[in-house]
N, C-alpha and C positions, 0 to 999 in steps of 0.2 A: 511871390517871386515876380520877375518883371519880365521872364523869357520861358516860352513854354516850347519843347521840340515835341513837333506832331507826327507820328509815322502814317500814313495812308496806305492801307492794303485792302486790296479787294480779289476775291477769288473767281469774277469773271472776266480774267485779261485775255481780249483777242488773239495777240500771239501767242501768250503762254499760259494757257487756264492753269487753275489753281497755283499759280507761279509762288506766293507766298509761301506755301507748305511743301514747296520744293527741297529737297535732300541736299546738303552742302558737305561731302568730307575736306575735313580739317588736316592739319600736317600730321597728325596721327592716325589720321584714319575714322576717327570718331565722325558721324554725322550729324547736322545742324540742321532744322529747318531753313530758310532764308529768312523767316520772320525772327527769328529766335538770333540770327546774324545780324541783321538789323538793328534789333533791339539792343544787343550787343554794342553795336556802334555805335548809339546813343547814349548808352551809359558809359562808355567811354569819353565822349565826348562833356557831360556834366562833368564827368571825375576831374578832368584837364580843365574845365571851367572853375573848378573849386565848389561846386553844389549849388542849391539854390535856384536849380532849374527842374520843372516839371516835363516829365518825358511820357509820353501817350500813346494808345498805338489808337488808330482811328478805322474803324471797318463797318460794312454793313452787313458780315456774314458770320455767322457762328459759330463756322468751322473754324474762324481766323481768331477770332474771338474768345474761343477754346484754348488755342496752341497759344495766343498771348499770356492768356492766365494761368497755362502753365508752365510758361517761363518766368510770372510772377511781374508782366507788366502792366499796367493800369490800360483800362479799354473804355472807347468812347463809342459806343455806338452812333451809326449814323446812317440816313436814306440810298436805299437803291438809286436814286435822283442823281447823285455826284458824276459828273460826266469825267472829272480828273482830280489829280490830286489836291490840287488848290481849294477846288470848290468843295471837295469832303473835309480838308482841315478849316476852312472858313465854316462849315456847318458843325464842325467839332467843337470847336473854339465857344458856337453860341448855343450848342446844347450841353454844354459843360456850365456855363456860366462864367469862361474866365475871361480874366480881363488885364493881361499881359500889356507890355510896352510893346515886346519883340515876339512874333509868331513865328519857328520854325518847323519848315517842312523835310524831313529829312525823306526823300523817296525808298521806298521798302525795298528795291533793287537793287539798291549799292552797299552791299555789306561790308567792302574793302573801304567805307568812307575811312579816312584816319580822323581821327577826332580832332585835329588843326584846323581843319578846313571847317569845320562848325564852328568852334571858337573864334577864328578870324574873320567870319562871317557876322556873329554875333557883335564882336567889337567895332567892325566897322560900321553897324546898325548905331551901337553906341557911339562913336565918333561922328554919325553924322546923322544927325536928329533930321533933316529934312529930306533923307533917305526914305522912299515907300518899299523901296522892295531889294535886294541884292541877291546874286547868286554867284558861286566860284567860278574859278577856271583856271585850268590847268595845263601847262603849255607841252603838249605831247612828246614824246619822244619816238623816235626811228620804228620801232614795234609797233605803237599805238597807230601810228599813221597806216600801217601796212596791214595791221588788223580791220582799221576801218575801209580802207581801199577794196579789200578780201570780202569784207561784209557784203558793199557794193554791187560789188562784181559776182557774187552768189547769187545776188537779187534779196539779200537779208536787209530789214529796217533795223538798223544796229543802234550805236552810240550817236551821241547828238554832237556836232560842231558849232561853233559861236566867232562870228566877226564883231569886234569894236571899235569904236571911235575914240581920239584921243584925249575925251573926258573922261574915259571909264565905264562906257557907259555901250551896251550890248546895238549894235545896229541889226544882225538879225541871228536866227540859230537854225540848223536843217540838220535835216538827217541825211542828207548828201556831203561829202568834205569841201567844205570852204575854208580858206577859199581854194581854187583852182589851184594843184599843182603838179598839172601835168604825170602824176602818178609817181613821183618825187616826194622822197622825204625828207629831203634837206634842200633849202632856198637860199643861194647866198651866205651857206654857213649856219643857216638857224633853219630849225622845224617851224613853220608858219602856222601850223596849225593848232587852235586851242579846242580842246574838248571841254564842253560843261558838264559839268557838275551836276548830280541829282539833288539841289538842295536848294533851297530860298531862304529867306529870311525876309518876313513883310510886318509892314506898320496894323495895325485893326482895320487903320481908315481905307488902306490902299485892299484889303481883301473883302473889306463891304464893297469899295470898286469894282473889281473884279465881279462879283455874284451879278453886278447891275448890267453886265454886259452879254451881249449873246457873241458865241465864237464867232471869229471871223473867217475869209478864206483859207489865209495864211496859216491859222491855228488848225485847221479842219484837213486840209493837204497836208501840212506836215508830222499832224498830229501831235504838238507841243504845245500845253498850256500858256506856256510863258509867252507867247508870241499875243495873246490876246492885250497882254498890257501893251505893246509896241502898237499894235493894230488901233490902239485908241490912245497913242499919243502919252503913255505913261511910260517914261524913262525908268530902265533897268541897270542897276548899278552892278559892272561886273569887279571882281576882287579876284587877283590872279594869287591860286597858291601855290603851294609845291612840296615836295615829300619825297626827299633823296632816299633812292633804296629803295620807295614801296612802290605799289601798280596799283593801277586804279582801273576798274570797269565794271559794269552795270550786269546783271540779268537781264536781257531782253528777249533770249531767244533759250530754246531748248539746247542749242551747237554751244551758249556762253558756259555750260556748266563747264565743263571741265578745264577752260581757259580760268576760270575764276578758281577751282579746287586746285590748277595747278597755282597758279600765285597764292593761293593760303599756305600752301605747304612750302612754298619759295621764302613765307614771310615769316613762318612758322607759327601762324595762328591755327589756332587749335577749335 
């Protein structure tokens, strides 16, 4: 396998303890754990890619490992010292003795991730062998921008936005809504805000380098692991994706549960 997808999952989330085990109701009202819905998203991506891609859950907690095994997912156990998903993915690759050309980090809080986002990212890495890390970005619709602004107005730390240069590389990621729009959803006839999708593809060398750097001040302030690459001068490619008719939102806070359940119902996902 030249590519593996790893879903990092931890129990002790600061904003939402036990988040991977949180139940989300689908279109029929049936409940599935966030972890199960994340694994389903990964399996859809493997299927769309035509197979030949490994899929694993990486965790340090036996309760999450038990849930992964219940739903038939392969588990790689990691230590409790991983400070974020990228560090956990790097440790999982090492612990399992994996040697892929591309490592995909499908974060375990994005169950609405369309499979096309994952396959677009993998294709970008295959088409650009010099790229060390890439991540998808999604142009927001007005509803998403309003949700972002509402989160910040309520003092909630929610979704991540991103600004990029003309070379297709990230300039900055933030939990604030960037660029500044003065509360407007549309500027000059276009929504100027991009949602950063919680998904990464790395070369093994980029993962190895990441583990040698200490978190910088921006990563620490924002709580965003990908800023460690930028703070160390490592470019991050952004891959613009779209999913007409689909809705995308991560589970960052308990208040996101009804929003995501509404989107699951709207899209007919059980």
